[in-house]
C-alpha positions as CSV (number, residue, x, y, z in Angstrom):
1,M,-14.4,-22.2,-3.3
2,H,-10.8,-22.8,-4.8
3,L,-10.0,-20.8,-8.0
4,S,-8.1,-22.7,-10.9
5,G,-4.6,-22.0,-10.7
6,H,-4.7,-20.3,-7.4
7,R,-2.0,-21.2,-5.0
8,D,-2.3,-20.7,-1.3
9,V,0.3,-18.1,-0.6
10,K,1.1,-16.4,2.6
11,R,0.7,-12.7,2.4
12,P,3.5,-10.5,3.6
13,I,2.8,-8.6,6.7
14,R,0.8,-5.2,6.1
15,V,1.6,-2.5,8.4
16,K,-1.0,0.2,8.9
17,L,0.3,3.6,9.1
18,G,-2.7,5.7,8.8
19,G,-1.2,8.5,6.7
20,T,1.8,9.3,8.5
21,V,4.2,8.7,5.9
22,L,4.2,10.9,2.6
23,A,4.5,9.7,-0.7
24,I,4.8,11.0,-4.3
25,V,3.2,9.0,-7.1
26,R,4.6,9.8,-10.5
27,L,2.7,9.1,-13.6
28,E,3.7,7.9,-17.1
29,N,3.4,11.5,-18.4
30,G,5.6,13.0,-15.7
31,R,3.1,14.2,-13.6
32,Q,3.5,14.0,-9.7
33,V,0.7,13.5,-7.3
34,R,1.0,13.7,-3.6
35,A,-0.3,11.1,-1.3
36,K,0.0,9.8,2.1
37,L,0.6,6.2,2.7
38,H,-2.0,4.4,4.5
39,Q,-0.8,0.8,4.7
40,I,2.5,-1.0,3.3
41,S,4.1,-4.3,3.0
42,V,7.0,-5.7,1.0
43,S,4.6,-6.5,-2.1
44,G,2.8,-3.2,-2.4
45,G,0.4,-0.9,-0.3
46,V,-2.5,1.6,-0.1
47,L,-2.1,5.4,-0.5
48,H,-4.6,7.8,0.4
49,M,-5.3,10.2,-2.3
50,E,-7.5,13.1,-3.2
51,K,-8.3,11.7,-6.6
52,P,-8.3,7.9,-7.8
53,L,-6.0,6.5,-10.4
54,H,-7.2,4.3,-13.1
55,E,-6.8,0.5,-12.2
56,G,-3.9,-1.2,-14.1
57,I,-1.8,2.4,-15.0
58,P,1.7,2.1,-14.4
59,I,3.2,4.2,-11.6
60,E,6.3,5.4,-9.9
61,V,6.0,5.2,-6.2
62,I,8.5,7.3,-4.0
63,F,8.6,7.5,-0.1
64,H,10.9,7.4,2.8
65,L,10.1,5.2,5.7
66,S,12.4,5.0,8.8
67,T,15.8,4.4,7.1
68,T,14.9,3.8,3.5
69,T,13.7,5.6,0.6
70,I,11.9,3.5,-1.8
71,R,11.5,4.7,-5.3
72,T,10.2,1.9,-7.6
73,Q,7.7,0.9,-10.2
74,A,4.4,0.0,-9.4
75,R,0.9,-1.0,-10.6
76,A,-2.3,0.8,-9.7
77,L,-5.1,-1.5,-8.4
78,F,-8.9,-0.9,-8.3
79,P,-9.4,2.4,-6.0
80,M,-11.9,2.4,-3.0
81,W,-13.8,5.7,-2.0
82,A,-13.0,6.9,1.6
83,T,-14.6,9.7,3.4
84,Q,-12.1,12.2,2.5
85,G,-10.6,11.3,-1.2
86,Y,-9.7,7.7,-2.0
87,L,-7.7,4.7,-1.1
88,Q,-5.7,3.5,-3.8
89,P,-4.0,0.1,-3.6
90,F,-0.7,-0.4,-5.5
91,E,1.6,-3.6,-6.1
92,F,5.3,-3.2,-6.7
93,Q,6.3,-4.3,-10.1
94,K,10.1,-3.9,-9.9
95,L,11.3,-3.7,-6.2
96,P,15.0,-4.4,-6.2
97,E,15.8,-7.0,-3.6
98,G,18.0,-4.7,-1.4
99,D,15.1,-2.3,-1.2
100,R,12.9,-5.3,-0.4
101,D,15.1,-6.4,2.7
102,H,15.5,-2.7,3.9
103,L,11.9,-2.0,3.8
104,Q,11.1,-5.2,5.6
105,A,13.7,-4.4,8.4
106,D,11.9,-1.0,8.7
107,L,8.5,-2.7,8.9
108,D,10.0,-5.1,11.5
109,T,11.5,-2.2,13.4
110,L,8.0,-0.3,13.3
111,L,6.4,-3.4,14.7
112,R,8.5,-4.0,17.3
113,A,8.3,-0.2,18.7
114,S,4.4,-0.8,18.3
115,V,4.0,2.4,16.4
116,A,2.1,0.7,13.9
117,T,-0.8,-1.8,13.6
118,V,-0.5,-5.2,11.8
119,V,-3.3,-5.9,9.6
120,S,-4.4,-9.6,10.4
121,Q,-3.3,-11.9,7.8
122,D,-6.4,-14.2,8.6
123,D,-8.7,-11.5,7.5
124,P,-8.0,-10.1,4.2
125,Q,-10.2,-7.2,4.5
126,D,-9.1,-4.3,6.6
127,E,-11.5,-2.7,8.7
128,S,-10.9,0.7,7.3
129,L,-11.8,-0.7,4.0
130,T,-15.0,-2.2,4.5
131,P,-17.9,-0.2,3.1
132,I,-20.1,1.1,5.7
133,S,-24.0,0.8,4.9
134,S,-26.1,4.0,4.8
135,N,-28.4,2.3,7.4
136,A,-25.7,2.6,10.2
């Protein structure tokens, strides 16, 4: 099925960090929420959070990965329930080109060091995000 206006765009490589990187999410009202970075790419990522955020709200995401500190605007996407808390996807809205280049270099370094796992570009669904039936 081909969606009208949908272009086949290659997704950036996503690196699974499994919550090893701490992040701060700043809401519009100034409130800060702690989270763990579950997955990251140069287009966005997935946070592991205690409570979900509403889809579409603007947020500021702050985290430090290797040599790069990212502090940028993002948009919360639809959250998913996890066994302990929620997985909260987000997409960067205003990631400056220099930060994007530094983030890509850090992700490449992680991949070369085999510290992280690449989420397959062929499979848009990460196995850790797949709902588990109650019959299992």
